[in-house]
C-alpha positions as CSV (number, residue, x, y, z in Angstrom):
1,X,0.0,0.0,0.0
2,X,2.9,2.3,0.7
3,X,4.3,1.7,-2.8
4,X,0.9,2.6,-4.3
5,X,0.8,5.8,-2.3
6,X,4.3,6.8,-3.4
7,X,3.6,6.0,-7.1
8,X,0.4,8.1,-7.1
9,X,2.1,11.1,-5.5
10,X,5.2,10.9,-7.7
11,X,3.7,11.2,-11.2
12,X,0.4,11.6,-13.1
13,X,-0.6,7.9,-12.9
14,X,-3.9,6.2,-12.2
15,X,-4.4,3.4,-9.8
16,X,-6.0,0.5,-11.6
17,X,-5.8,-2.3,-9.0
18,X,-4.4,-2.3,-5.5
19,X,-5.1,-5.4,-3.4
20,X,-3.8,-8.4,-1.6
21,X,-3.0,-11.4,-3.8
22,X,-2.1,-13.9,-1.1
23,X,-1.0,-14.0,2.5
24,X,1.6,-11.3,3.0
25,X,1.7,-10.1,-0.6
26,X,0.2,-7.0,-2.2
27,X,-0.2,-6.1,-5.9
28,X,-0.6,-2.7,-7.4
29,X,-1.3,-1.9,-11.0
30,X,-1.0,1.6,-12.3
31,X,-1.5,3.1,-15.7
32,X,-0.6,6.3,-17.5
33,X,2.1,7.7,-19.8
34,X,5.0,5.3,-20.0
35,X,7.5,7.8,-18.7
36,X,5.2,8.7,-15.8
37,X,4.7,5.1,-14.9
38,X,8.4,4.3,-15.1
39,X,9.3,7.4,-12.9
40,X,6.7,6.5,-10.3
41,X,7.8,2.8,-10.1
42,X,11.4,3.7,-9.9
43,X,10.7,6.2,-7.1
44,X,8.7,3.6,-5.1
45,X,11.5,1.0,-5.5
46,X,14.1,3.5,-4.4
47,X,12.0,4.4,-1.4
48,X,10.9,1.0,-0.2
49,X,12.9,-1.5,-2.3
50,X,13.3,-4.0,0.5
51,X,9.6,-4.9,0.2
52,X,9.4,-5.2,-3.6
53,X,9.4,-8.8,-4.8
54,X,9.1,-8.1,-8.5
55,X,7.9,-5.5,-10.9
56,X,7.5,-5.0,-14.6
57,X,6.3,-2.2,-17.0
58,X,4.3,-3.1,-20.1
59,X,4.3,-0.1,-22.4
60,X,1.4,0.8,-24.7
61,X,-1.2,-1.7,-23.3
62,X,-4.4,-1.7,-25.3
63,X,-7.2,0.0,-23.3
64,X,-9.6,-2.9,-23.8
65,X,-7.3,-5.0,-21.5
66,X,-8.5,-3.0,-18.5
67,X,-12.1,-4.2,-19.0
68,X,-10.8,-7.7,-18.0
69,X,-10.1,-6.2,-14.5
70,X,-13.6,-4.8,-14.3
71,X,-12.1,-1.3,-14.4
72,X,-11.9,1.5,-17.0
73,X,-8.9,3.6,-17.7
74,X,-8.6,7.1,-19.0
75,X,-6.4,7.4,-22.0
């Protein structure tokens, strides 16, 4: 949750999903401009890197993908 907070405050990104995925693990999915996402993720890792298990950035995801999560995303 702390990483999500950092990412949202670092750059103009939108929170798509933020929830527990299993005991002791938390998943955050953010969306936005690729540079903004990269910047916010890097800041979160630099700030609380000890708690980050893994991360990846997928640039230029088609907006229809977000409907699978039950969410919409501004483009």
